[in-house]
Gaussian input, Z-matrix of N, CA and C with variables (Angstrom, degrees):
# hf/3-21g

backbone

0 1
 N
 C     1     B1
 C     2     B2     1     A1
 N     3     B3     2     A2     1     D1
 C     4     B4     3     A3     2     D2
 C     5     B5     4     A4     3     D3
 N     6     B6     5     A5     4     D4
 C     7     B7     6     A6     5     D5
 C     8     B8     7     A7     6     D6
 N     9     B9     8     A8     7     D7
 C    10    B10     9     A9     8     D8
 C    11    B11    10    A10     9     D9
 N    12    B12    11    A11    10    D10
 C    13    B13    12    A12    11    D11
 C    14    B14    13    A13    12    D12
 N    15    B15    14    A14    13    D13
 C    16    B16    15    A15    14    D14
 C    17    B17    16    A16    15    D15
 N    18    B18    17    A17    16    D16
 C    19    B19    18    A18    17    D17
 C    20    B20    19    A19    18    D18
 N    21    B21    20    A20    19    D19
 C    22    B22    21    A21    20    D20
 C    23    B23    22    A22    21    D21
 N    24    B24    23    A23    22    D22
 C    25    B25    24    A24    23    D23
 C    26    B26    25    A25    24    D24
 N    27    B27    26    A26    25    D25
 C    28    B28    27    A27    26    D26
 C    29    B29    28    A28    27    D27
 N    30    B30    29    A29    28    D28
 C    31    B31    30    A30    29    D29
 C    32    B32    31    A31    30    D30
 N    33    B33    32    A32    31    D31
 C    34    B34    33    A33    32    D32
 C    35    B35    34    A34    33    D33
 N    36    B36    35    A35    34    D34
 C    37    B37    36    A36    35    D35
 C    38    B38    37    A37    36    D36
 N    39    B39    38    A38    37    D37
 C    40    B40    39    A39    38    D38
 C    41    B41    40    A40    39    D39
 N    42    B42    41    A41    40    D40
 C    43    B43    42    A42    41    D41
 C    44    B44    43    A43    42    D42
 N    45    B45    44    A44    43    D43
 C    46    B46    45    A45    44    D44
 C    47    B47    46    A46    45    D45
 N    48    B48    47    A47    46    D46
 C    49    B49    48    A48    47    D47
 C    50    B50    49    A49    48    D48
 N    51    B51    50    A50    49    D49
 C    52    B52    51    A51    50    D50
 C    53    B53    52    A52    51    D51
 N    54    B54    53    A53    52    D52
 C    55    B55    54    A54    53    D53
 C    56    B56    55    A55    54    D54
 N    57    B57    56    A56    55    D55
 C    58    B58    57    A57    56    D56
 C    59    B59    58    A58    57    D57
 N    60    B60    59    A59    58    D58
 C    61    B61    60    A60    59    D59
 C    62    B62    61    A61    60    D60
 N    63    B63    62    A62    61    D61
 C    64    B64    63    A63    62    D62
 C    65    B65    64    A64    63    D63
 N    66    B66    65    A65    64    D64
 C    67    B67    66    A66    65    D65
 C    68    B68    67    A67    66    D66
 N    69    B69    68    A68    67    D67
 C    70    B70    69    A69    68    D68
 C    71    B71    70    A70    69    D69
 N    72    B72    71    A71    70    D70
 C    73    B73    72    A72    71    D71
 C    74    B74    73    A73    72    D72
 N    75    B75    74    A74    73    D73
 C    76    B76    75    A75    74    D74
 C    77    B77    76    A76    75    D75
 N    78    B78    77    A77    76    D76
 C    79    B79    78    A78    77    D77
 C    80    B80    79    A79    78    D78
 N    81    B81    80    A80    79    D79
 C    82    B82    81    A81    80    D80
 C    83    B83    82    A82    81    D81
 N    84    B84    83    A83    82    D82
 C    85    B85    84    A84    83    D83
 C    86    B86    85    A85    84    D84
 N    87    B87    86    A86    85    D85
 C    88    B88    87    A87    86    D86
 C    89    B89    88    A88    87    D87
 N    90    B90    89    A89    88    D88
 C    91    B91    90    A90    89    D89
 C    92    B92    91    A91    90    D90
 N    93    B93    92    A92    91    D91
 C    94    B94    93    A93    92    D92
 C    95    B95    94    A94    93    D93
 N    96    B96    95    A95    94    D94
 C    97    B97    96    A96    95    D95
 C    98    B98    97    A97    96    D96
 N    99    B99    98    A98    97    D97
 C   100   B100    99    A99    98    D98
 C   101   B101   100   A100    99    D99
 N   102   B102   101   A101   100   D100
 C   103   B103   102   A102   101   D101
 C   104   B104   103   A103   102   D102
 N   105   B105   104   A104   103   D103
 C   106   B106   105   A105   104   D104
 C   107   B107   106   A106   105   D105
 N   108   B108   107   A107   106   D106
 C   109   B109   108   A108   107   D107
 C   110   B110   109   A109   108   D108
 N   111   B111   110   A110   109   D109
 C   112   B112   111   A111   110   D110
 C   113   B113   112   A112   111   D111
 N   114   B114   113   A113   112   D112
 C   115   B115   114   A114   113   D113
 C   116   B116   115   A115   114   D114
 N   117   B117   116   A116   115   D115
 C   118   B118   117   A117   116   D116
 C   119   B119   118   A118   117   D117
 N   120   B120   119   A119   118   D118
 C   121   B121   120   A120   119   D119
 C   122   B122   121   A121   120   D120
 N   123   B123   122   A122   121   D121
 C   124   B124   123   A123   122   D122
 C   125   B125   124   A124   123   D123
 N   126   B126   125   A125   124   D124
 C   127   B127   126   A126   125   D125
 C   128   B128   127   A127   126   D126
 N   129   B129   128   A128   127   D127
 C   130   B130   129   A129   128   D128
 C   131   B131   130   A130   129   D129
 N   132   B132   131   A131   130   D130
 C   133   B133   132   A132   131   D131
 C   134   B134   133   A133   132   D132
 N   135   B135   134   A134   133   D133
 C   136   B136   135   A135   134   D134
 C   137   B137   136   A136   135   D135
 N   138   B138   137   A137   136   D136
 C   139   B139   138   A138   137   D137
 C   140   B140   139   A139   138   D138
 N   141   B141   140   A140   139   D139
 C   142   B142   141   A141   140   D140
 C   143   B143   142   A142   141   D141
 N   144   B144   143   A143   142   D142
 C   145   B145   144   A144   143   D143
 C   146   B146   145   A145   144   D144
 N   147   B147   146   A146   145   D145
 C   148   B148   147   A147   146   D146
 C   149   B149   148   A148   147   D147
 N   150   B150   149   A149   148   D148
 C   151   B151   150   A150   149   D149
 C   152   B152   151   A151   150   D150
 N   153   B153   152   A152   151   D151
 C   154   B154   153   A153   152   D152
 C   155   B155   154   A154   153   D153
 N   156   B156   155   A155   154   D154
 C   157   B157   156   A156   155   D155
 C   158   B158   157   A157   156   D156
 N   159   B159   158   A158   157   D157
 C   160   B160   159   A159   158   D158
 C   161   B161   160   A160   159   D159
 N   162   B162   161   A161   160   D160
 C   163   B163   162   A162   161   D161
 C   164   B164   163   A163   162   D162
 N   165   B165   164   A164   163   D163
 C   166   B166   165   A165   164   D164
 C   167   B167   166   A166   165   D165
 N   168   B168   167   A167   166   D166
 C   169   B169   168   A168   167   D167
 C   170   B170   169   A169   168   D168
 N   171   B171   170   A170   169   D169
 C   172   B172   171   A171   170   D170
 C   173   B173   172   A172   171   D171
 N   174   B174   173   A173   172   D172
 C   175   B175   174   A174   173   D173
 C   176   B176   175   A175   174   D174
 N   177   B177   176   A176   175   D175
 C   178   B178   177   A177   176   D176
 C   179   B179   178   A178   177   D177
 N   180   B180   179   A179   178   D178
 C   181   B181   180   A180   179   D179
 C   182   B182   181   A181   180   D180
 N   183   B183   182   A182   181   D181
 C   184   B184   183   A183   182   D182
 C   185   B185   184   A184   183   D183
 N   186   B186   185   A185   184   D184
 C   187   B187   186   A186   185   D185
 C   188   B188   187   A187   186   D186
 N   189   B189   188   A188   187   D187
 C   190   B190   189   A189   188   D188
 C   191   B191   190   A190   189   D189
 N   192   B192   191   A191   190   D190
 C   193   B193   192   A192   191   D191
 C   194   B194   193   A193   192   D192
 N   195   B195   194   A194   193   D193
 C   196   B196   195   A195   194   D194
 C   197   B197   196   A196   195   D195
 N   198   B198   197   A197   196   D196
 C   199   B199   198   A198   197   D197
 C   200   B200   199   A199   198   D198
 N   201   B201   200   A200   199   D199
 C   202   B202   201   A201   200   D200
 C   203   B203   202   A202   201   D201
 N   204   B204   203   A203   202   D202
 C   205   B205   204   A204   203   D203
 C   206   B206   205   A205   204   D204
 N   207   B207   206   A206   205   D205
 C   208   B208   207   A207   206   D206
 C   209   B209   208   A208   207   D207
 N   210   B210   209   A209   208   D208
 C   211   B211   210   A210   209   D209
 C   212   B212   211   A211   210   D210
 N   213   B213   212   A212   211   D211
 C   214   B214   213   A213   212   D212
 C   215   B215   214   A214   213   D213
 N   216   B216   215   A215   214   D214
 C   217   B217   216   A216   215   D215
 C   218   B218   217   A217   216   D216
 N   219   B219   218   A218   217   D217
 C   220   B220   219   A219   218   D218
 C   221   B221   220   A220   219   D219
 N   222   B222   221   A221   220   D220
 C   223   B223   222   A222   221   D221
 C   224   B224   223   A223   222   D222
 N   225   B225   224   A224   223   D223
 C   226   B226   225   A225   224   D224
 C   227   B227   226   A226   225   D225
 N   228   B228   227   A227   226   D226
 C   229   B229   228   A228   227   D227
 C   230   B230   229   A229   228   D228
 N   231   B231   230   A230   229   D229
 C   232   B232   231   A231   230   D230
 C   233   B233   232   A232   231   D231
 N   234   B234   233   A233   232   D232
 C   235   B235   234   A234   233   D233
 C   236   B236   235   A235   234   D234
 N   237   B237   236   A236   235   D235
 C   238   B238   237   A237   236   D236
 C   239   B239   238   A238   237   D237
 N   240   B240   239   A239   238   D238
 C   241   B241   240   A240   239   D239
 C   242   B242   241   A241   240   D240
 N   243   B243   242   A242   241   D241
 C   244   B244   243   A243   242   D242
 C   245   B245   244   A244   243   D243
 N   246   B246   245   A245   244   D244
 C   247   B247   246   A246   245   D245
 C   248   B248   247   A247   246   D246
 N   249   B249   248   A248   247   D247
 C   250   B250   249   A249   248   D248
 C   251   B251   250   A250   249   D249
 N   252   B252   251   A251   250   D250
 C   253   B253   252   A252   251   D251
 C   254   B254   253   A253   252   D252
 N   255   B255   254   A254   253   D253
 C   256   B256   255   A255   254   D254
 C   257   B257   256   A256   255   D255
 N   258   B258   257   A257   256   D256
 C   259   B259   258   A258   257   D257
 C   260   B260   259   A259   258   D258
 N   261   B261   260   A260   259   D259
 C   262   B262   261   A261   260   D260
 C   263   B263   262   A262   261   D261
 N   264   B264   263   A263   262   D262
 C   265   B265   264   A264   263   D263
 C   266   B266   265   A265   264   D264
 N   267   B267   266   A266   265   D265
 C   268   B268   267   A267   266   D266
 C   269   B269   268   A268   267   D267
 N   270   B270   269   A269   268   D268
 C   271   B271   270   A270   269   D269
 C   272   B272   271   A271   270   D270
 N   273   B273   272   A272   271   D271
 C   274   B274   273   A273   272   D272
 C   275   B275   274   A274   273   D273
 N   276   B276   275   A275   274   D274
 C   277   B277   276   A276   275   D275
 C   278   B278   277   A277   276   D276
 N   279   B279   278   A278   277   D277
 C   280   B280   279   A279   278   D278
 C   281   B281   280   A280   279   D279
 N   282   B282   281   A281   280   D280
 C   283   B283   282   A282   281   D281
 C   284   B284   283   A283   282   D282
 N   285   B285   284   A284   283   D283
 C   286   B286   285   A285   284   D284
 C   287   B287   286   A286   285   D285
 N   288   B288   287   A287   286   D286
 C   289   B289   288   A288   287   D287
 C   290   B290   289   A289   288   D288
 N   291   B291   290   A290   289   D289
 C   292   B292   291   A291   290   D290
 C   293   B293   292   A292   291   D291
 N   294   B294   293   A293   292   D292
 C   295   B295   294   A294   293   D293
 C   296   B296   295   A295   294   D294
 N   297   B297   296   A296   295   D295
 C   298   B298   297   A297   296   D296
 C   299   B299   298   A298   297   D297

   B1=1.4588
   B2=1.5588
   B3=1.2877
   B4=1.4508
   B5=1.5358
   B6=1.3206
   B7=1.4289
   B8=1.5053
   B9=1.3204
   B10=1.4641
   B11=1.5523
   B12=1.3110
   B13=1.4609
   B14=1.5077
   B15=1.3455
   B16=1.4381
   B17=1.5060
   B18=1.3840
   B19=1.4262
   B20=1.5369
   B21=1.2981
   B22=1.4359
   B23=1.5494
   B24=1.3617
   B25=1.4560
   B26=1.5414
   B27=1.2903
   B28=1.4766
   B29=1.4927
   B30=1.3734
   B31=1.3906
   B32=1.5289
   B33=1.3420
   B34=1.4246
   B35=1.5497
   B36=1.3233
   B37=1.4392
   B38=1.5101
   B39=1.3596
   B40=1.4433
   B41=1.5473
   B42=1.3521
   B43=1.4373
   B44=1.5248
   B45=1.3179
   B46=1.4690
   B47=1.5233
   B48=1.3016
   B49=1.4323
   B50=1.4749
   B51=1.3203
   B52=1.4571
   B53=1.5059
   B54=1.3035
   B55=1.4182
   B56=1.5362
   B57=1.3349
   B58=1.4406
   B59=1.5431
   B60=1.2912
   B61=1.4840
   B62=1.5118
   B63=1.3559
   B64=1.4673
   B65=1.5336
   B66=1.2833
   B67=1.5044
   B68=1.4927
   B69=1.3156
   B70=1.4239
   B71=1.5571
   B72=1.3649
   B73=1.3912
   B74=1.5184
   B75=1.2959
   B76=1.4658
   B77=1.5352
   B78=1.3320
   B79=1.4681
   B80=1.5324
   B81=1.3371
   B82=1.4559
   B83=1.5308
   B84=1.3022
   B85=1.4746
   B86=1.5329
   B87=1.2898
   B88=1.4514
   B89=1.5482
   B90=1.3268
   B91=1.4297
   B92=1.5249
   B93=1.3066
   B94=1.4681
   B95=1.5634
   B96=1.3054
   B97=1.4570
   B98=1.5109
   B99=1.3379
   B100=1.4775
   B101=1.4778
   B102=1.3898
   B103=1.4217
   B104=1.4867
   B105=1.3464
   B106=1.4232
   B107=1.5676
   B108=1.3165
   B109=1.4488
   B110=1.4833
   B111=1.3193
   B112=1.4270
   B113=1.5514
   B114=1.3049
   B115=1.4265
   B116=1.5497
   B117=1.3111
   B118=1.4428
   B119=1.5014
   B120=1.3201
   B121=1.4360
   B122=1.4894
   B123=1.3061
   B124=1.4484
   B125=1.5165
   B126=1.3297
   B127=1.4999
   B128=1.5109
   B129=1.3398
   B130=1.4849
   B131=1.5225
   B132=1.3506
   B133=1.4632
   B134=1.5427
   B135=1.3418
   B136=1.4869
   B137=1.5099
   B138=1.2852
   B139=1.4550
   B140=1.5121
   B141=1.3654
   B142=1.4112
   B143=1.5420
   B144=1.3007
   B145=1.4736
   B146=1.5062
   B147=1.2937
   B148=1.4606
   B149=1.5607
   B150=1.3229
   B151=1.5114
   B152=1.4818
   B153=1.3615
   B154=1.4380
   B155=1.4937
   B156=1.3101
   B157=1.4958
   B158=1.5071
   B159=1.3518
   B160=1.4507
   B161=1.5118
   B162=1.2858
   B163=1.4435
   B164=1.5243
   B165=1.3031
   B166=1.4962
   B167=1.4970
   B168=1.3011
   B169=1.4618
   B170=1.5194
   B171=1.3059
   B172=1.4773
   B173=1.5473
   B174=1.2711
   B175=1.4425
   B176=1.5352
   B177=1.2795
   B178=1.4449
   B179=1.4784
   B180=1.3056
   B181=1.4633
   B182=1.4719
   B183=1.3030
   B184=1.4226
   B185=1.4940
   B186=1.3702
   B187=1.4250
   B188=1.4985
   B189=1.3338
   B190=1.5119
   B191=1.4798
   B192=1.3761
   B193=1.4546
   B194=1.5559
   B195=1.2993
   B196=1.4486
   B197=1.5390
   B198=1.2975
   B199=1.5129
   B200=1.4523
   B201=1.3248
   B202=1.4494
   B203=1.4756
   B204=1.3144
   B205=1.4526
   B206=1.5695
   B207=1.3098
   B208=1.4637
   B209=1.5655
   B210=1.3036
   B211=1.4833
   B212=1.4793
   B213=1.3283
   B214=1.4202
   B215=1.5005
   B216=1.3380
   B217=1.4487
   B218=1.4956
   B219=1.3186
   B220=1.4874
   B221=1.5043
   B222=1.3528
   B223=1.4239
   B224=1.4952
   B225=1.3477
   B226=1.5009
   B227=1.5107
   B228=1.3115
   B229=1.4858
   B230=1.5058
   B231=1.3318
   B232=1.4670
   B233=1.5635
   B234=1.2872
   B235=1.4931
   B236=1.5081
   B237=1.2974
   B238=1.4651
   B239=1.5015
   B240=1.3332
   B241=1.4486
   B242=1.5325
   B243=1.3101
   B244=1.4374
   B245=1.5139
   B246=1.3135
   B247=1.4829
   B248=1.5310
   B249=1.3478
   B250=1.4812
   B251=1.5067
   B252=1.3523
   B253=1.4253
   B254=1.5428
   B255=1.3297
   B256=1.4639
   B257=1.5182
   B258=1.3146
   B259=1.5040
   B260=1.5094
   B261=1.3026
   B262=1.4893
   B263=1.5074
   B264=1.3681
   B265=1.4775
   B266=1.4867
   B267=1.3004
   B268=1.4428
   B269=1.5124
   B270=1.3201
   B271=1.4420
   B272=1.5522
   B273=1.2774
   B274=1.4680
   B275=1.5030
   B276=1.3303
   B277=1.4658
   B278=1.5383
   B279=1.3258
   B280=1.4866
   B281=1.5575
   B282=1.3174
   B283=1.4511
   B284=1.5267
   B285=1.3732
   B286=1.4639
   B287=1.5612
   B288=1.3638
   B289=1.4512
   B290=1.5161
   B291=1.2930
   B292=1.4983
   B293=1.5343
   B294=1.3331
   B295=1.4904
   B296=1.5000
   B297=1.2823
   B298=1.4665
   B299=1.5125
   A1=107.81
   A2=118.12
   A3=121.23
   A4=109.03
   A5=114.98
   A6=123.80
   A7=112.32
   A8=118.77
   A9=120.67
   A10=111.00
   A11=116.15
   A12=121.60
   A13=110.20
   A14=119.03
   A15=120.38
   A16=113.50
   A17=115.19
   A18=118.61
   A19=111.04
   A20=117.90
   A21=120.84
   A22=111.77
   A23=117.02
   A24=121.71
   A25=109.34
   A26=117.51
   A27=124.01
   A28=107.86
   A29=119.30
   A30=124.33
   A31=111.71
   A32=117.50
   A33=122.11
   A34=110.97
   A35=118.52
   A36=121.65
   A37=112.25
   A38=115.34
   A39=119.00
   A40=113.41
   A41=113.35
   A42=117.83
   A43=111.74
   A44=117.97
   A45=122.84
   A46=110.00
   A47=118.04
   A48=121.11
   A49=114.28
   A50=116.12
   A51=121.75
   A52=110.91
   A53=120.65
   A54=126.09
   A55=111.63
   A56=115.56
   A57=119.45
   A58=108.92
   A59=117.22
   A60=120.05
   A61=112.16
   A62=115.39
   A63=120.65
   A64=111.10
   A65=115.99
   A66=120.48
   A67=110.24
   A68=118.74
   A69=124.85
   A70=111.53
   A71=115.13
   A72=119.21
   A73=117.06
   A74=115.91
   A75=123.22
   A76=109.03
   A77=119.14
   A78=122.16
   A79=109.79
   A80=117.45
   A81=120.05
   A82=108.56
   A83=119.36
   A84=120.19
   A85=111.43
   A86=117.81
   A87=121.19
   A88=109.27
   A89=118.68
   A90=121.83
   A91=109.13
   A92=118.35
   A93=120.21
   A94=110.69
   A95=116.75
   A96=119.31
   A97=111.42
   A98=118.75
   A99=122.01
   A100=110.32
   A101=117.69
   A102=122.19
   A103=112.44
   A104=116.38
   A105=119.89
   A106=111.10
   A107=116.74
   A108=120.51
   A109=112.25
   A110=120.71
   A111=123.31
   A112=113.30
   A113=117.71
   A114=123.82
   A115=109.40
   A116=117.35
   A117=121.16
   A118=110.64
   A119=118.03
   A120=121.96
   A121=108.97
   A122=117.39
   A123=123.18
   A124=109.36
   A125=115.57
   A126=121.87
   A127=111.44
   A128=115.97
   A129=122.53
   A130=115.53
   A131=117.28
   A132=116.47
   A133=111.81
   A134=117.29
   A135=120.91
   A136=112.24
   A137=118.33
   A138=123.01
   A139=109.78
   A140=117.20
   A141=119.57
   A142=113.14
   A143=115.54
   A144=118.71
   A145=112.59
   A146=121.10
   A147=122.93
   A148=113.78
   A149=115.63
   A150=116.74
   A151=108.86
   A152=113.47
   A153=119.54
   A154=111.86
   A155=118.78
   A156=121.13
   A157=109.92
   A158=115.45
   A159=125.18
   A160=115.06
   A161=115.81
   A162=121.07
   A163=111.44
   A164=118.05
   A165=122.50
   A166=114.82
   A167=114.72
   A168=120.96
   A169=113.26
   A170=116.31
   A171=121.21
   A172=115.14
   A173=116.32
   A174=119.08
   A175=110.24
   A176=118.74
   A177=120.95
   A178=114.07
   A179=117.68
   A180=120.13
   A181=111.97
   A182=119.63
   A183=124.42
   A184=113.78
   A185=116.70
   A186=122.36
   A187=116.22
   A188=117.12
   A189=118.96
   A190=114.26
   A191=119.09
   A192=117.50
   A193=107.51
   A194=115.38
   A195=119.98
   A196=115.14
   A197=115.17
   A198=120.55
   A199=109.40
   A200=116.40
   A201=122.65
   A202=110.24
   A203=118.08
   A204=127.31
   A205=112.81
   A206=115.54
   A207=122.28
   A208=108.12
   A209=118.31
   A210=123.84
   A211=114.18
   A212=121.73
   A213=122.36
   A214=113.77
   A215=117.51
   A216=121.47
   A217=107.25
   A218=118.91
   A219=120.92
   A220=109.11
   A221=113.61
   A222=123.24
   A223=107.46
   A224=114.76
   A225=119.34
   A226=109.88
   A227=115.07
   A228=120.77
   A229=108.61
   A230=115.96
   A231=120.90
   A232=109.04
   A233=114.22
   A234=118.07
   A235=110.92
   A236=116.01
   A237=122.25
   A238=114.47
   A239=120.04
   A240=121.77
   A241=114.95
   A242=117.42
   A243=123.04
   A244=113.27
   A245=115.39
   A246=118.10
   A247=113.40
   A248=117.18
   A249=120.56
   A250=111.07
   A251=119.85
   A252=121.71
   A253=108.77
   A254=116.29
   A255=121.88
   A256=112.67
   A257=114.14
   A258=121.97
   A259=106.99
   A260=117.06
   A261=119.21
   A262=114.14
   A263=116.56
   A264=121.82
   A265=113.84
   A266=118.62
   A267=121.60
   A268=109.50
   A269=118.20
   A270=124.10
   A271=110.75
   A272=114.33
   A273=118.91
   A274=111.38
   A275=117.29
   A276=123.38
   A277=110.07
   A278=115.00
   A279=119.08
   A280=110.22
   A281=115.61
   A282=123.35
   A283=109.75
   A284=117.54
   A285=118.14
   A286=109.05
   A287=114.61
   A288=121.08
   A289=112.24
   A290=116.43
   A291=120.80
   A292=106.48
   A293=113.59
   A294=119.87
   A295=109.91
   A296=118.53
   A297=121.19
   A298=112.76
   D1=134.13
   D2=-178.90
   D3=-69.86
   D4=152.52
   D5=177.73
   D6=-54.52
   D7=-42.50
   D8=-178.74
   D9=-65.85
   D10=-40.34
   D11=178.44
   D12=-65.16
   D13=-44.14
   D14=175.46
   D15=-58.58
   D16=-45.11
   D17=-178.97
   D18=-65.18
   D19=-39.71
   D20=178.45
   D21=-63.37
   D22=-40.64
   D23=178.92
   D24=-66.30
   D25=-41.40
   D26=-179.23
   D27=-63.58
   D28=-47.93
   D29=-179.61
   D30=-60.39
   D31=-47.91
   D32=178.34
   D33=-59.21
   D34=-42.41
   D35=177.88
   D36=-62.20
   D37=-45.45
   D38=178.40
   D39=-60.32
   D40=-41.02
   D41=179.06
   D42=-65.67
   D43=-39.75
   D44=179.61
   D45=-63.46
   D46=-44.35
   D47=177.38
   D48=-64.44
   D49=-39.51
   D50=175.87
   D51=-63.60
   D52=-42.44
   D53=178.19
   D54=-64.54
   D55=-43.11
   D56=-179.53
   D57=-65.04
   D58=-40.16
   D59=179.54
   D60=-64.27
   D61=-42.18
   D62=177.95
   D63=-60.33
   D64=-44.98
   D65=-179.19
   D66=-64.83
   D67=-40.91
   D68=-178.06
   D69=-62.92
   D70=-33.05
   D71=-179.49
   D72=-101.42
   D73=5.60
   D74=-176.12
   D75=-57.45
   D76=-46.16
   D77=-176.48
   D78=-59.46
   D79=-38.07
   D80=-176.23
   D81=-62.16
   D82=-43.43
   D83=179.05
   D84=-65.69
   D85=-43.30
   D86=178.92
   D87=-60.10
   D88=-43.36
   D89=-178.79
   D90=-62.63
   D91=-43.35
   D92=-179.79
   D93=-64.92
   D94=-40.28
   D95=177.79
   D96=-62.42
   D97=-45.09
   D98=-179.48
   D99=-62.12
   D100=-44.65
   D101=179.63
   D102=-59.75
   D103=-37.22
   D104=-179.41
   D105=-71.94
   D106=-20.94
   D107=179.15
   D108=-89.54
   D109=22.79
   D110=176.01
   D111=78.28
   D112=26.28
   D113=179.82
   D114=-112.37
   D115=154.02
   D116=173.98
   D117=-140.28
   D118=156.79
   D119=178.35
   D120=-75.33
   D121=136.82
   D122=-179.88
   D123=-131.26
   D124=113.85
   D125=-178.32
   D126=-84.39
   D127=145.57
   D128=170.93
   D129=80.28
   D130=15.21
   D131=-177.32
   D132=-120.22
   D133=-11.53
   D134=-178.24
   D135=-75.80
   D136=144.83
   D137=171.07
   D138=-78.64
   D139=159.32
   D140=-178.20
   D141=-54.50
   D142=128.36
   D143=178.32
   D144=85.51
   D145=-2.12
   D146=-174.02
   D147=-116.83
   D148=12.11
   D149=178.42
   D150=-75.05
   D151=159.97
   D152=176.65
   D153=-86.41
   D154=-30.03
   D155=178.28
   D156=-177.13
   D157=-178.45
   D158=176.92
   D159=48.57
   D160=71.69
   D161=-178.86
   D162=-105.60
   D163=18.26
   D164=173.39
   D165=95.78
   D166=178.64
   D167=-178.95
   D168=-56.85
   D169=139.93
   D170=179.90
   D171=82.01
   D172=4.10
   D173=179.23
   D174=-119.08
   D175=154.86
   D176=-176.35
   D177=-91.27
   D178=-47.68
   D179=179.54
   D180=169.10
   D181=-122.51
   D182=-172.42
   D183=-52.97
   D184=133.69
   D185=176.50
   D186=72.44
   D187=17.37
   D188=-174.46
   D189=-109.09
   D190=3.88
   D191=179.20
   D192=-67.91
   D193=146.36
   D194=-172.10
   D195=-101.43
   D196=-15.96
   D197=178.25
   D198=-137.50
   D199=158.80
   D200=174.52
   D201=-64.70
   D202=138.10
   D203=174.56
   D204=62.46
   D205=30.41
   D206=178.49
   D207=-54.04
   D208=125.21
   D209=-172.12
   D210=-67.89
   D211=-24.51
   D212=178.65
   D213=-103.80
   D214=12.96
   D215=176.70
   D216=-108.94
   D217=138.20
   D218=-178.86
   D219=-120.87
   D220=161.42
   D221=169.37
   D222=-139.46
   D223=156.32
   D224=177.14
   D225=-76.30
   D226=134.79
   D227=169.20
   D228=-133.90
   D229=170.69
   D230=179.18
   D231=-59.17
   D232=137.33
   D233=-178.05
   D234=-59.47
   D235=134.14
   D236=179.58
   D237=89.18
   D238=1.60
   D239=-177.46
   D240=-108.09
   D241=-16.16
   D242=-170.82
   D243=-52.51
   D244=-55.08
   D245=-172.82
   D246=-71.64
   D247=-6.47
   D248=176.72
   D249=-96.36
   D250=-6.13
   D251=179.86
   D252=-78.34
   D253=119.61
   D254=-180.00
   D255=-90.94
   D256=139.29
   D257=174.79
   D258=-129.46
   D259=170.66
   D260=176.48
   D261=-60.84
   D262=-15.43
   D263=-177.94
   D264=-105.57
   D265=-0.90
   D266=-174.39
   D267=128.46
   D268=-165.03
   D269=-175.42
   D270=-90.70
   D271=162.11
   D272=174.09
   D273=-66.94
   D274=165.27
   D275=-172.59
   D276=-138.78
   D277=147.16
   D278=177.15
   D279=-84.11
   D280=-4.27
   D281=176.28
   D282=-126.21
   D283=153.47
   D284=177.06
   D285=-56.79
   D286=146.63
   D287=-177.39
   D288=-130.14
   D289=159.62
   D290=175.68
   D291=-86.87
   D292=133.69
   D293=174.09
   D294=-124.20
   D295=147.32
   D296=176.91
   D297=-63.17

């Protein structure tokens, strides 16, 4: 294999790995930005399909909750308001919760 071809293949591989890493950590950056803007994660208050992330095993993220008020799905709310949000199953939580 020519040196130029090897270099091009190596460069393409490095770029692909870099892109994959950036995508894998994209949620972490978004979460930090939202938290800095006076928002916090609130579990158990999102309607089906309206969560911001973390809807449990077998789901990818945003908009994937399958039922209203799913206890392991969260959405961003104004900081300090989560635990005062009432649902038919109780109040919102700053940690994942069990729901019937």
